[in-house]
C-alpha positions as CSV (number, residue, x, y, z in Angstrom):
1,M,97.2,-65.1,50.9
2,A,98.1,-66.8,47.7
3,R,98.0,-70.2,49.4
4,G,94.7,-69.4,51.2
5,K,92.6,-68.4,48.1
6,P,92.5,-71.8,46.4
7,I,91.5,-73.5,49.7
8,V,88.5,-71.2,50.2
9,T,87.4,-71.6,46.6
10,A,87.6,-75.3,46.7
11,T,85.7,-75.4,49.9
12,K,82.8,-73.2,48.5
13,R,82.4,-75.3,45.4
14,K,82.4,-78.5,47.4
15,T,79.8,-77.2,49.8
16,Q,77.5,-76.0,47.0
17,K,77.7,-79.3,45.3
18,E,77.0,-81.3,48.5
19,V,74.1,-79.1,49.6
20,V,72.1,-77.9,46.5
21,V,71.9,-81.2,44.6
22,P,70.2,-83.3,47.4
23,V,67.7,-80.5,48.3
24,A,66.4,-80.1,44.7
25,S,65.8,-83.9,44.4
26,W,63.7,-84.0,47.5
27,R,61.3,-81.2,46.3
28,Y,60.8,-82.7,42.9
29,K,59.8,-86.0,44.4
30,M,57.4,-84.4,46.9
31,I,55.6,-82.3,44.2
32,G,55.4,-85.4,41.9
33,G,53.9,-87.4,44.7
34,I,51.3,-84.8,45.4
35,F,50.2,-84.6,41.7
36,G,50.1,-88.3,41.6
37,L,47.8,-88.5,44.6
38,I,45.5,-85.8,43.1
39,F,45.3,-87.7,39.8
40,I,44.6,-91.0,41.5
41,G,41.9,-89.1,43.6
42,L,40.3,-87.7,40.5
43,I,40.2,-91.1,38.9
44,V,38.7,-92.7,42.0
45,R,36.1,-89.8,42.3
46,A,35.1,-90.1,38.6
47,V,34.7,-93.9,38.9
48,H,32.6,-93.3,42.0
49,L,30.3,-90.7,40.4
50,Q,30.0,-92.3,37.0
51,I,29.6,-95.9,38.1
52,I,28.9,-96.3,41.8
53,D,26.9,-93.1,42.6
54,N,25.8,-91.3,39.5
55,D,22.6,-89.7,41.1
56,Y,24.5,-86.6,42.2
57,L,25.7,-85.7,38.6
58,Q,22.2,-86.5,37.3
59,S,20.5,-84.2,39.8
60,Q,23.0,-81.4,39.0
61,G,22.4,-81.9,35.2
62,D,18.7,-81.6,35.8
63,A,19.2,-77.9,36.7
64,R,21.1,-76.8,33.6
65,Y,18.5,-74.7,31.7
66,L,18.5,-70.9,32.3
67,R,15.4,-69.5,30.7
68,V,13.3,-66.3,30.7
69,Q,9.7,-67.1,31.9
70,K,6.8,-64.8,30.9
71,E,4.0,-63.9,33.3
72,E,0.9,-63.3,31.2
73,P,-1.1,-60.1,32.1
74,T,-4.8,-60.3,32.8
75,R,-6.7,-58.6,29.9
76,G,-8.8,-55.6,31.0
77,M,-12.5,-56.0,31.5
78,I,-15.1,-54.3,29.3
79,V,-18.1,-53.0,31.2
80,D,-21.2,-51.0,30.3
81,R,-22.1,-47.6,31.6
82,N,-23.6,-49.2,34.8
83,H,-20.5,-51.3,35.3
84,Q,-22.1,-54.5,34.1
85,P,-19.4,-56.9,32.9
86,L,-19.5,-57.4,29.1
87,A,-16.1,-59.0,28.5
88,I,-14.0,-60.7,31.2
89,S,-10.9,-62.9,31.4
90,T,-11.2,-66.2,33.3
91,P,-8.1,-68.1,34.5
92,V,-7.4,-71.3,32.6
93,D,-4.4,-73.7,32.3
94,S,-2.6,-74.8,29.2
95,I,-0.7,-78.1,29.2
96,W,2.7,-78.2,27.6
97,M,5.5,-80.8,27.2
98,H,9.3,-81.0,27.0
99,P,9.5,-83.0,23.8
100,A,12.9,-84.6,24.3
101,T,11.7,-86.0,27.7
102,I,8.5,-87.5,26.2
103,L,10.5,-89.2,23.4
104,R,13.2,-90.5,25.8
105,Q,10.7,-92.1,28.1
106,Q,8.3,-93.5,25.5
107,N,9.4,-97.1,26.3
108,E,8.8,-96.6,30.0
109,Y,5.4,-94.9,29.8
110,S,2.3,-95.9,27.9
111,Y,0.9,-92.4,28.3
112,E,-2.6,-94.0,28.2
113,Q,-4.1,-91.9,31.0
114,L,-2.5,-88.7,29.8
115,T,-3.6,-89.1,26.2
116,G,-7.1,-90.0,27.4
117,L,-7.4,-86.7,29.3
118,L,-5.9,-84.7,26.5
119,G,-8.3,-86.3,23.9
120,M,-5.5,-87.6,21.7
121,T,-3.9,-91.0,20.9
122,R,-0.4,-92.1,22.0
123,A,0.7,-91.9,18.4
124,E,-0.5,-88.3,18.1
125,L,1.4,-87.4,21.3
126,L,4.6,-88.9,20.1
127,A,4.2,-87.3,16.6
128,K,3.8,-83.9,18.2
129,A,6.9,-84.6,20.4
130,E,8.9,-85.7,17.4
131,K,8.0,-82.6,15.4
132,A,9.0,-80.3,18.2
133,K,12.0,-82.3,19.6
134,A,14.4,-79.5,19.0
135,K,12.3,-77.2,21.3
136,E,12.3,-76.9,25.0
137,F,8.5,-76.0,25.1
138,S,5.5,-77.2,23.0
139,Y,1.8,-76.8,23.8
140,L,-0.3,-79.9,24.0
141,K,-3.7,-78.4,24.9
142,R,-4.6,-74.8,25.4
143,Q,-7.0,-73.2,27.8
144,L,-8.2,-76.2,29.8
145,S,-10.3,-75.8,33.0
146,P,-8.2,-75.8,36.1
147,H,-9.9,-79.0,37.2
148,L,-8.9,-80.9,34.1
149,A,-5.4,-79.5,34.2
150,N,-5.0,-80.6,37.8
151,K,-6.1,-84.1,36.9
152,I,-3.4,-84.2,34.1
153,L,-0.7,-82.8,36.4
154,S,-1.6,-85.3,39.2
155,L,-0.5,-88.1,36.9
156,D,3.1,-86.8,37.5
157,V,4.3,-87.6,34.0
158,P,7.9,-86.4,33.5
159,G,8.0,-83.6,30.9
160,I,4.4,-82.6,31.3
161,N,3.7,-79.1,32.8
162,S,1.1,-76.4,32.8
163,V,1.1,-72.6,32.4
164,R,-1.5,-70.2,33.6
165,E,-3.3,-68.3,30.9
166,Y,-6.6,-66.4,30.5
167,K,-9.6,-67.1,28.3
168,R,-12.0,-64.3,27.2
169,Y,-15.6,-64.8,28.2
170,Y,-18.6,-62.7,27.1
171,P,-21.6,-62.9,29.5
172,A,-24.0,-61.4,27.0
173,G,-23.1,-63.9,24.2
174,P,-24.6,-62.9,20.9
175,V,-26.3,-59.8,22.3
176,L,-23.1,-57.9,22.0
177,G,-21.1,-60.0,19.6
178,H,-20.8,-57.5,16.8
179,V,-19.9,-54.6,19.1
180,L,-17.4,-56.3,21.3
181,G,-15.8,-58.7,18.8
182,F,-13.5,-61.3,20.2
183,T,-9.9,-62.3,20.9
184,N,-7.9,-65.2,19.6
185,I,-6.4,-68.0,21.8
186,D,-3.4,-65.8,22.5
187,N,-5.7,-63.1,23.9
188,E,-5.2,-60.7,21.0
189,G,-8.2,-58.7,19.8
190,Q,-9.5,-59.8,16.4
191,E,-12.8,-58.0,15.8
192,G,-14.9,-55.2,17.2
193,L,-13.9,-53.2,20.3
194,E,-11.5,-56.0,21.3
195,L,-9.5,-55.2,18.3
196,A,-10.0,-51.4,18.4
197,F,-8.7,-51.1,22.0
198,N,-6.4,-54.1,22.0
199,K,-3.3,-52.2,23.0
200,S,-5.0,-50.8,26.2
201,L,-6.8,-54.0,27.1
202,K,-4.0,-56.6,26.7
203,G,-1.3,-55.1,29.0
204,L,2.3,-56.1,29.1
205,P,3.7,-59.5,30.2
206,G,6.2,-59.7,33.1
207,R,9.6,-61.4,32.5
208,T,11.5,-63.5,35.1
209,Q,14.8,-65.4,34.7
210,V,14.5,-68.9,36.0
211,L,16.4,-72.2,36.1
212,R,14.5,-75.2,34.7
213,D,15.4,-78.9,35.1
214,R,15.4,-81.2,32.2
215,F,11.7,-81.9,32.6
216,G,10.9,-78.2,32.4
217,H,10.1,-77.7,36.1
218,V,11.3,-74.4,37.6
219,V,13.9,-75.2,40.2
220,E,15.0,-71.6,41.0
221,Y,13.8,-68.1,40.4
222,V,16.9,-66.2,39.5
223,E,15.9,-62.6,38.8
224,Q,12.7,-60.6,37.9
225,L,13.5,-58.7,34.7
226,S,10.2,-56.7,34.4
227,Q,6.9,-56.4,36.3
228,V,3.7,-57.6,34.7
229,E,1.4,-54.8,33.7
230,H,-2.3,-55.9,33.6
231,G,-4.6,-54.5,30.9
232,Q,-6.8,-51.5,31.5
233,D,-10.5,-51.8,32.1
234,I,-12.7,-50.0,29.5
235,T,-16.1,-48.5,30.2
236,L,-18.6,-48.2,27.4
237,S,-21.5,-45.9,27.0
238,L,-23.7,-48.8,26.1
239,D,-26.6,-49.7,28.5
240,A,-26.8,-53.5,28.6
241,R,-30.5,-53.3,29.6
242,I,-31.4,-51.4,26.4
243,Q,-29.0,-53.6,24.4
244,Y,-30.8,-56.8,25.5
245,L,-34.2,-55.3,24.8
246,A,-33.2,-54.1,21.4
247,Y,-31.6,-57.4,20.5
248,R,-34.7,-59.4,21.5
249,H,-37.2,-57.2,19.5
250,L,-34.9,-56.9,16.4
251,Q,-34.4,-60.6,16.4
252,A,-38.1,-61.2,16.6
253,A,-38.7,-58.8,13.6
254,V,-36.1,-60.5,11.5
255,K,-37.7,-63.8,12.1
256,K,-41.3,-62.6,11.6
257,H,-40.6,-60.9,8.3
258,Q,-37.9,-63.4,7.1
259,A,-35.5,-60.5,6.6
260,S,-32.0,-61.0,5.3
261,S,-30.5,-58.7,8.0
262,A,-31.2,-55.8,10.3
263,S,-29.5,-53.3,12.5
264,L,-30.5,-50.8,15.3
265,V,-28.7,-47.9,16.9
266,A,-29.8,-45.9,20.0
267,L,-28.1,-42.7,21.0
268,D,-28.4,-40.3,23.9
269,A,-29.8,-37.2,22.2
270,K,-28.0,-34.8,24.5
271,T,-24.5,-36.3,24.6
272,G,-24.1,-38.4,21.5
273,E,-23.3,-41.5,23.5
274,V,-24.1,-44.9,21.9
275,L,-26.7,-46.6,24.2
276,A,-27.3,-49.7,22.0
277,M,-26.0,-51.1,18.8
278,V,-27.5,-54.4,17.4
279,S,-26.8,-56.3,14.2
280,M,-28.5,-59.3,12.7
281,P,-27.8,-62.1,11.9
282,D,-25.9,-62.5,15.2
283,F,-23.0,-64.7,16.4
284,N,-21.9,-65.9,19.7
285,P,-18.3,-64.9,20.5
286,N,-18.0,-67.6,23.1
287,D,-18.4,-70.3,20.4
288,R,-17.1,-69.6,16.9
289,S,-16.5,-73.2,15.8
290,D,-18.9,-73.1,12.9
291,L,-18.8,-69.5,11.9
292,I,-17.6,-67.7,8.8
293,S,-16.1,-64.2,8.8
294,A,-19.1,-62.6,7.1
295,Q,-21.1,-63.2,10.3
296,F,-18.8,-60.9,12.2
297,R,-20.0,-57.9,10.2
298,N,-21.4,-55.1,12.3
299,R,-24.1,-53.9,9.9
300,S,-24.9,-50.9,12.0
301,I,-21.7,-49.3,10.7
302,A,-20.6,-51.5,7.8
303,D,-23.8,-51.8,5.7
304,S,-24.9,-48.7,3.7
305,F,-28.3,-48.3,2.1
306,E,-30.4,-45.6,0.5
307,P,-32.3,-44.0,3.4
308,G,-35.5,-43.2,1.5
309,S,-38.0,-41.0,3.1
310,T,-36.2,-40.8,6.5
311,V,-34.1,-37.9,5.0
312,K,-37.2,-35.8,4.2
313,P,-37.1,-34.1,7.6
314,I,-33.6,-32.9,6.8
315,T,-34.7,-31.6,3.5
316,I,-37.6,-29.7,5.2
317,A,-35.3,-28.4,7.9
318,M,-33.0,-27.0,5.3
319,A,-35.9,-25.2,3.5
320,L,-37.2,-23.9,6.8
321,E,-33.8,-22.6,7.7
322,E,-33.5,-20.9,4.3
323,G,-36.9,-19.3,4.9
324,V,-38.4,-20.5,1.6
325,I,-41.2,-22.3,3.4
326,T,-43.1,-22.5,6.7
327,P,-44.9,-25.5,8.2
328,D,-48.1,-24.2,6.7
329,T,-46.9,-23.5,3.2
330,I,-49.1,-25.2,0.6
331,I,-47.4,-27.6,-1.7
332,D,-49.2,-29.1,-4.7
333,A,-48.5,-32.9,-4.6
334,E,-50.4,-33.3,-7.9
335,K,-52.5,-36.4,-8.5
336,G,-49.9,-38.9,-7.3
337,F,-47.3,-38.4,-10.0
338,F,-45.1,-35.7,-11.2
339,Y,-42.6,-35.5,-14.1
340,I,-39.2,-33.9,-14.3
341,G,-38.3,-34.2,-17.9
342,R,-39.0,-37.8,-18.8
343,S,-38.5,-39.0,-15.2
344,R,-41.5,-39.7,-13.1
345,I,-41.8,-39.1,-9.3
346,S,-44.7,-40.9,-7.6
347,D,-46.6,-40.9,-4.4
348,T,-48.7,-43.9,-3.3
349,K,-51.9,-41.9,-3.8
350,S,-53.2,-38.6,-5.0
351,L,-52.7,-36.0,-2.3
352,G,-53.4,-32.8,-4.1
353,E,-52.6,-29.6,-2.2
354,I,-51.0,-30.3,1.2
355,T,-49.1,-28.4,3.8
356,V,-45.4,-28.9,4.5
357,T,-46.3,-30.7,7.7
358,D,-48.4,-33.1,5.6
359,V,-45.4,-33.7,3.3
360,I,-43.8,-35.4,6.4
361,K,-47.0,-36.7,7.8
362,R,-48.1,-38.4,4.6
363,S,-44.6,-39.0,3.3
364,S,-45.0,-37.2,-0.1
365,N,-42.1,-37.7,-2.5
366,I,-43.5,-35.1,-4.8
367,G,-43.8,-32.6,-2.0
368,A,-40.2,-33.2,-0.8
369,A,-38.9,-32.9,-4.4
370,K,-40.7,-29.6,-5.1
371,I,-39.4,-28.1,-1.8
372,A,-35.8,-29.2,-2.5
373,M,-36.0,-27.6,-6.0
374,M,-36.8,-24.3,-4.4
375,M,-33.1,-24.3,-3.4
376,S,-29.9,-25.4,-5.2
377,A,-28.7,-29.0,-5.3
378,R,-25.5,-27.8,-3.7
379,D,-27.4,-26.4,-0.7
380,L,-29.0,-29.9,-0.2
381,Y,-25.6,-31.6,-0.6
382,D,-24.0,-29.2,1.9
383,T,-26.7,-29.9,4.4
384,Y,-26.4,-33.6,4.2
385,R,-22.6,-33.2,4.6
386,L,-23.2,-31.1,7.7
387,V,-25.3,-33.8,9.4
388,G,-22.5,-36.3,8.8
389,F,-23.5,-38.1,5.6
390,G,-20.5,-39.2,3.6
391,S,-18.1,-39.4,6.5
392,T,-17.2,-41.8,9.3
393,N,-18.0,-41.1,13.0
394,D,-14.4,-41.7,14.2
395,L,-15.5,-44.4,16.6
396,K,-12.3,-46.4,15.7
397,M,-14.5,-49.5,15.3
398,P,-13.3,-51.9,12.6
399,G,-15.5,-51.9,9.4
400,E,-17.1,-48.5,9.7
401,Q,-18.1,-47.2,6.2
402,R,-18.5,-43.6,5.0
403,G,-21.5,-44.4,2.8
404,I,-21.9,-42.5,-0.5
405,L,-22.6,-38.8,-1.0
406,A,-21.4,-37.9,-4.4
407,K,-20.2,-34.3,-5.0
408,R,-21.1,-33.4,-8.5
409,K,-20.0,-30.4,-10.6
410,K,-23.4,-30.3,-12.2
411,W,-26.6,-31.9,-10.9
412,R,-29.3,-33.1,-13.2
413,P,-32.8,-31.9,-12.1
414,I,-33.9,-35.5,-11.4
415,E,-30.8,-36.1,-9.3
416,H,-31.6,-33.0,-7.3
417,A,-35.2,-34.1,-6.8
418,T,-34.5,-37.7,-5.8
419,L,-31.8,-36.7,-3.3
420,S,-34.5,-34.9,-1.3
421,Y,-36.3,-38.2,-0.5
422,G,-33.3,-40.4,0.0
423,Y,-32.2,-41.8,-3.4
424,G,-28.8,-41.1,-4.8
425,L,-27.0,-41.3,-1.5
426,S,-26.3,-44.1,1.0
427,V,-25.8,-44.1,4.7
428,N,-25.4,-46.6,7.5
429,T,-27.7,-46.9,10.5
430,L,-25.3,-45.0,12.8
431,Q,-25.0,-42.1,10.4
432,L,-28.8,-41.8,10.1
433,A,-29.1,-41.9,13.9
434,R,-26.5,-39.1,14.2
435,A,-28.4,-36.9,11.7
436,Y,-31.5,-37.3,13.8
437,Q,-29.5,-36.5,16.9
438,A,-29.1,-33.0,15.5
439,L,-32.8,-32.7,15.0
440,A,-33.4,-33.9,18.6
441,N,-30.8,-31.7,20.2
442,D,-32.1,-28.3,19.1
443,G,-30.1,-28.4,15.9
444,V,-26.7,-29.1,17.5
445,L,-24.7,-32.0,16.0
446,L,-22.5,-33.8,18.5
447,P,-19.7,-36.2,18.0
448,I,-20.6,-39.9,18.5
449,S,-19.0,-41.6,21.5
450,I,-18.8,-45.2,22.5
451,H,-17.5,-44.2,26.0
452,P,-19.5,-42.3,28.7
453,V,-19.4,-38.6,28.2
454,T,-18.8,-36.5,31.3
455,D,-18.2,-33.1,29.7
456,V,-20.5,-32.7,26.6
457,P,-18.6,-31.1,23.8
458,E,-19.8,-27.8,22.2
459,G,-20.9,-29.5,19.0
460,K,-21.7,-28.0,15.7
461,R,-24.9,-26.1,15.0
462,V,-26.6,-27.3,11.9
463,F,-30.2,-25.9,12.4
464,S,-31.7,-23.3,14.6
465,K,-33.8,-24.4,17.6
466,T,-36.9,-22.8,16.0
467,V,-36.5,-25.0,13.0
468,T,-35.9,-28.2,14.9
469,D,-38.9,-27.5,17.1
470,Q,-41.1,-27.2,14.0
471,V,-39.7,-30.4,12.5
472,A,-40.2,-32.3,15.8
473,L,-44.0,-31.4,15.6
474,M,-44.1,-32.7,12.0
475,L,-42.4,-35.9,13.1
476,E,-44.9,-36.3,15.9
477,A,-47.7,-35.9,13.3
478,A,-46.1,-38.7,11.2
479,V,-46.6,-41.0,14.2
480,S,-50.2,-40.0,14.7
481,D,-53.1,-42.3,13.7
482,E,-53.3,-40.3,10.5
483,G,-49.6,-40.5,9.7
484,T,-47.5,-43.3,8.2
485,A,-46.3,-44.8,11.5
486,P,-49.0,-45.2,14.2
487,R,-47.3,-48.4,15.3
488,A,-44.3,-46.3,16.5
489,Q,-46.4,-44.8,19.2
490,V,-45.3,-45.2,22.9
491,D,-47.8,-45.2,25.7
492,Q,-47.6,-42.1,27.9
493,Y,-44.8,-40.5,25.8
494,R,-44.9,-38.1,22.9
495,V,-42.7,-39.5,20.2
496,G,-41.8,-38.4,16.6
497,G,-40.2,-40.1,13.7
498,K,-40.2,-40.9,10.0
499,T,-40.6,-44.0,8.0
500,G,-38.5,-45.0,5.0
501,T,-39.2,-47.7,2.5
502,A,-36.5,-47.8,-0.2
503,H,-36.2,-50.0,-3.2
504,K,-32.9,-52.0,-3.1
505,V,-30.4,-51.9,-5.9
506,L,-29.2,-55.2,-7.4
507,D,-26.8,-55.4,-10.4
508,G,-27.3,-51.7,-10.9
509,R,-31.1,-51.8,-11.1
510,Y,-33.8,-51.0,-8.6
511,Q,-35.7,-54.1,-7.6
512,D,-39.5,-54.1,-7.5
513,D,-39.7,-56.7,-4.8
514,A,-36.7,-56.0,-2.5
515,Y,-36.8,-53.2,0.1
516,M,-35.1,-51.5,3.0
517,S,-37.6,-50.9,5.8
518,I,-36.5,-48.1,8.1
519,F,-37.7,-46.0,10.9
520,A,-35.9,-43.1,12.6
521,G,-37.1,-41.0,15.5
522,F,-36.7,-39.7,19.0
523,A,-38.6,-39.2,22.3
524,P,-40.0,-37.6,24.2
525,I,-40.9,-34.8,21.9
526,S,-41.1,-32.2,24.7
527,D,-37.4,-32.7,25.7
528,P,-35.8,-35.5,23.5
529,E,-33.6,-37.9,25.4
530,I,-33.2,-40.9,23.1
531,V,-32.7,-41.2,19.3
532,L,-33.4,-44.6,17.8
533,V,-33.0,-45.9,14.3
534,V,-34.2,-49.3,13.0
535,S,-33.4,-50.7,9.6
536,V,-34.5,-54.1,8.3
537,D,-33.1,-55.4,5.1
538,D,-35.3,-57.2,2.5
539,P,-38.3,-58.2,4.6
540,K,-40.4,-60.9,2.8
541,G,-44.1,-61.4,2.8
542,V,-47.0,-59.0,2.8
543,D,-45.5,-56.3,5.0
544,Y,-42.4,-54.4,3.9
545,Y,-43.1,-50.8,4.6
546,G,-41.1,-49.1,7.3
547,G,-44.3,-48.3,9.2
548,L,-45.2,-51.9,9.6
549,V,-41.8,-53.6,9.9
550,A,-39.4,-51.2,11.6
551,A,-41.8,-48.9,13.5
552,P,-43.1,-51.6,15.9
553,V,-39.5,-52.4,16.9
554,F,-38.9,-48.7,17.5
555,S,-42.0,-48.6,19.8
556,E,-41.1,-51.6,21.9
557,V,-37.4,-50.6,22.3
558,M,-38.1,-46.9,22.9
559,A,-40.7,-47.7,25.6
560,G,-38.3,-49.8,27.5
561,A,-35.4,-47.5,27.0
562,L,-37.2,-44.4,28.3
563,R,-38.2,-46.3,31.5
564,F,-34.7,-47.8,32.0
565,R,-33.4,-44.2,31.8
566,N,-36.1,-42.9,34.2
567,V,-37.4,-40.4,31.7
568,A,-40.6,-38.8,32.9
569,P,-43.7,-39.3,30.6
570,D,-44.8,-36.2,28.8
571,A,-48.2,-37.4,27.6
572,L,-51.0,-37.3,30.2
573,E,-53.3,-40.3,30.4
574,S,-56.2,-38.3,29.0
575,D,-54.0,-37.3,26.0
576,A,-52.5,-40.8,25.4
577,K,-53.2,-42.4,22.1
578,P,-55.8,-45.2,22.2
579,E,-54.5,-48.7,21.6
580,L,-54.7,-49.6,17.9
581,K,-56.5,-52.9,18.1
582,L,-57.2,-53.0,14.4
583,M,-54.3,-52.0,12.2
584,I,-54.6,-51.3,8.5
585,A,-54.1,-54.7,6.8
586,R,-52.5,-53.3,3.6
587,P,-51.2,-49.8,4.3
588,R,-49.4,-49.5,1.1
589,A,-51.8,-46.7,0.1
590,T,-50.7,-44.6,3.1
591,E,-46.9,-44.5,2.8
592,A,-44.4,-43.5,0.1
593,G,-40.9,-44.7,-0.3
């Protein structure tokens, strides 16, 4: 066994040496050969792709941009109470470019046809591209007609693309400019109801992940991240028919009397809905190229003025409610003037002893002042506050003003007196219309609504029905041939209202030759349906009284509005007022401020 061991060991070592070494060498050579062939193949493929056939790599590189694409929502429509479109969004196309592509190809393309359709020079195009060269997207022209956009795209210029957008259009143009307002180029509300209800109208864009090529073209829709939510439609309480009518007659009055501005508000007496709201001077929201921001002012809610004699019915209603007077109470209106301390209150003529009804019918400042001073100044202040003076109407319309109704610790007698006939406070046209809505609605003041009202709110009682019935008859007398506003009459309807002619304040002083001409009223008297207020700022020429400037507008608009609303006439033919063929040429002697 001793001799056998070395033999076995030697044999094993020899065998391992002869077998293991040759096998390892063969594997290494095989692996090395494979890697060599792979390397040679890669070199050959790279040469083929880069030099011989580079179109494949170029096409793959064209699809290297992963982007999120927005889908713009359609802005909601605005319609009137009869579903007449007032603001709509029309589809348009905007042309955009991939700046790097435009710059890279400037030596290959003249861009002559492109720039001609875009209305720019080649230099301007390249300058825009240079300025935005770090961006993937840059607008060239916004909101083009689809026809023009298609002509541009048909040129098939690399790097030029389009995106679908929407442009706001207002069918009524200037008729509703101040109420609706307008949007900017990005479809965001800027003025009026477009701004007030922008969140509801604009909706939410959809988001989709896409692959774009180097020219900006979408080559693949990868994933929809969120659905587009289109804007909500909004229905207004406005009646476009009444709005058109009011616009036309108010515009004619401004032109005839060379007035600085004017406004008009019509309300539904039973619901508080706004039926019409007009402001002059107007503007066209479809074309704002030459406009200034001051023209966007909705004067119906933004401009305050001293209401003058139009508040006398409220003063009288308060006194009737307190029981200190009746419609037949005699008031001494003196000989046309009356002193409180050193301050003088005047009427346009000597009226002597008149009834409370005549105070309204003849518009006596002295009569109104004496009635107001039968009660406290605080009572008058509280009544004005109750009918909405000194507060907004919560319409959420931009620019609405509160007006001025000062609360004093101590009222001077002259302040007490002048407050009764509309001096020492200021209101806007909508506020005055709302106060008359209470008079027309059996003494119940309703909130104002720009949307249709289905369930009429309870409202707030300001005066009793007995009192408002008495005041309505006084207002009807003011529109009679013997009153201050015969030109406010409406054929076949009983109407009532009150004129106002207030001196304007300039630099803290009342002006002798600048006035606000106002008329406020409602119809039909038997069952009031519509409240209408007209205010004309600074009429020039011979006529400036409310009965001559504002009352005729009231008559024309009220006549049409009653018929549009299918309100039955309440004046029989035999009782209708005769046509006034000859009006008083200079009626200054019949109306007070």
